[in-house]
C-alpha positions as CSV (number, residue, x, y, z in Angstrom):
1,G,56.3,126.2,132.9
2,K,54.9,123.0,131.4
3,M,52.1,123.4,128.9
4,E,49.0,121.2,129.4
5,Q,46.6,120.3,126.6
6,Y,43.1,118.9,126.5
7,S,41.1,118.0,123.4
8,P,37.4,117.0,123.7
9,D,36.6,113.8,121.8
10,G,36.4,114.7,118.1
11,T,34.7,118.0,118.5
12,S,35.3,121.7,118.6
13,V,35.5,124.0,121.6
14,S,32.8,126.7,121.4
15,S,33.5,128.5,124.7
16,V,36.0,128.5,127.6
17,S,35.6,130.0,131.1
18,Y,37.9,129.9,134.1
19,C,35.7,130.2,137.1
20,A,36.1,131.2,140.7
21,D,35.8,127.6,141.9
22,G,39.2,127.0,140.3
23,N,38.0,124.9,137.4
24,V,37.9,125.5,133.7
25,Y,34.5,124.9,131.9
26,I,34.4,124.4,128.2
27,G,31.4,124.3,125.8
28,T,31.8,121.7,123.1
29,G,30.5,121.1,119.6
30,S,28.9,117.9,121.0
31,D,26.5,120.1,123.0
32,N,28.2,119.4,126.3
33,I,29.9,121.5,129.0
34,E,33.0,119.8,130.4
35,K,34.4,120.6,133.8
36,L,38.3,120.5,133.8
37,D,40.8,120.7,136.6
38,S,42.6,124.0,135.9
39,S,46.1,122.5,136.8
40,T,46.0,119.3,134.8
41,L,43.2,119.9,132.3
42,S,41.8,116.5,133.2
43,Q,38.1,116.1,132.8
44,Q,36.2,116.1,136.2
45,D,32.6,116.0,135.0
46,V,30.2,116.6,132.1
47,Y,26.9,118.4,131.7
48,S,24.8,117.3,128.8
49,G,21.6,119.2,129.2
50,H,21.8,121.4,126.1
51,S,20.5,120.2,122.8
52,N,22.9,122.4,120.9
53,S,26.4,124.0,121.3
54,P,27.0,126.2,124.5
55,N,28.3,129.5,123.3
56,S,28.9,131.3,126.6
57,I,29.7,130.0,130.0
58,I,30.0,132.2,133.1
59,Y,30.3,131.7,136.8
60,G,27.8,133.8,138.7
61,D,28.4,135.6,142.0
62,D,25.8,133.2,143.4
63,G,28.1,130.2,142.8
64,Y,26.2,128.7,139.8
65,I,27.4,128.2,136.3
66,Y,25.2,129.9,133.6
67,S,25.4,128.8,129.9
68,G,23.8,130.3,126.9
69,A,23.5,128.0,123.9
70,S,22.5,127.6,120.3
71,D,19.3,125.8,121.5
72,N,18.0,129.3,122.5
73,E,18.3,128.5,126.2
74,I,20.3,129.6,129.2
75,H,20.9,126.9,131.8
76,K,21.6,127.4,135.5
77,I,24.0,124.6,136.6
78,D,25.2,123.5,140.0
79,P,29.0,123.2,139.4
80,S,29.4,120.7,142.3
81,T,27.0,118.2,140.7
82,M,27.0,119.5,137.1
83,T,23.2,119.2,137.1
84,Q,20.6,121.8,135.9
85,E,18.8,123.8,138.5
86,L,16.7,125.9,136.2
87,A,16.4,126.9,132.6
88,Y,15.5,130.1,130.7
89,S,13.8,129.8,127.3
90,E,12.5,133.3,126.5
91,H,14.9,133.9,123.6
92,S,13.6,133.2,120.2
93,D,17.0,132.6,118.6
94,I,20.6,131.5,119.5
95,V,21.9,132.8,122.8
96,E,25.4,134.0,122.0
97,V,26.5,135.8,125.2
98,V,25.7,135.8,128.9
99,E,27.0,138.2,131.6
100,Y,26.4,138.3,135.4
101,G,25.9,141.9,136.5
102,S,27.1,143.5,139.7
103,D,23.4,144.2,140.4
104,G,22.9,140.4,140.8
105,Y,21.0,140.0,137.5
106,L,21.9,137.9,134.5
107,Y,22.1,139.5,131.1
108,S,21.9,137.7,127.8
109,G,22.2,138.6,124.1
110,S,20.8,136.7,121.2
111,W,20.9,136.5,117.4
112,Y,17.3,138.0,117.6
113,N,18.9,141.4,118.4
114,E,17.7,141.4,122.0
115,V,19.3,141.8,125.5
116,H,17.3,140.2,128.3
117,K,17.6,141.0,132.0
118,I,17.0,137.8,134.0
119,D,16.5,137.2,137.7
120,P,18.9,134.3,138.3
121,S,17.0,133.0,141.4
122,T,13.9,132.2,139.3
123,M,15.3,132.4,135.8
124,S,12.5,134.8,134.8
125,K,12.7,137.8,132.4
126,Q,12.6,141.2,134.2
127,S,13.0,143.3,131.0
128,S,14.5,143.5,127.6
129,Y,16.2,145.8,125.2
130,T,15.6,145.6,121.4
131,G,17.5,148.5,120.0
132,H,20.1,146.6,118.1
133,S,19.7,146.2,114.3
134,D,21.4,142.8,114.2
135,S,22.6,139.8,116.2
136,L,24.3,140.4,119.5
137,F,27.8,138.8,119.8
138,S,29.4,140.6,122.7
139,M,28.6,142.3,126.0
140,E,30.6,143.6,128.9
141,F,29.9,145.4,132.1
142,A,32.2,148.3,132.9
143,D,33.2,149.6,136.3
144,N,31.0,152.6,135.6
145,G,27.9,150.4,135.8
146,Y,27.0,150.5,132.2
147,L,26.5,147.4,130.0
148,Y,28.2,147.7,126.6
149,T,26.7,145.5,123.9
150,G,28.1,144.8,120.4
151,S,26.3,143.4,117.4
152,T,27.0,142.2,113.8
153,G,25.3,145.4,112.8
154,A,28.5,147.3,113.5
155,E,27.0,148.9,116.6
156,I,28.0,149.3,120.2
157,H,25.2,150.2,122.5
158,K,25.7,151.6,126.0
159,L,22.8,150.5,128.3
160,G,22.1,152.6,131.3
161,T,22.4,152.0,135.0
162,G,18.6,152.3,135.7
163,W,18.0,148.5,135.4
164,S,14.5,147.8,136.8
165,P,11.8,145.4,136.0
166,E,9.2,148.0,135.0
167,P,10.6,150.0,132.0
168,D,12.4,148.6,129.0
169,L,16.1,149.0,129.1
170,E,17.2,152.3,127.7
171,G,20.1,152.3,125.2
172,Q,22.3,154.7,123.3
173,V,24.4,154.0,120.2
174,V,27.9,155.0,121.1
175,A,29.8,153.9,118.0
176,C,29.1,152.7,114.5
């Protein structure tokens, strides 16, 4: 098939996400999120609410776009209007990764070695996990219900299925 190409104006691409709405969303070095038609890669709309580069963009099961950025924030964005609904600013350093859990909560990892569990309806912190020794750069939910998180400290942590607002998240180092 034919290859399509899109280049944001004079900037880098910091994240790419194909979402359930059929569009591609890219985070750019100019601090924007661009909504692209997945067939033609033509720009459909732009979100410019972050003050620094978006590092992670996901499409939540609730139909919203969530973006974690170098401005230490996570924004909840309505993809039909590309406007911010709510923001989360409890991280004290760069938000590198965001995941939407099968339990309906949002999970984020920062350069401050923390995983936050967030209620996406209110964008309020429910709990946090601080067991990593260095910046978080990767996380993934597995079919077994566990959240696996990776850091620059050469660690992978397996976070348990007992996510609840009361206790801190429990973690286990599974590889070094």
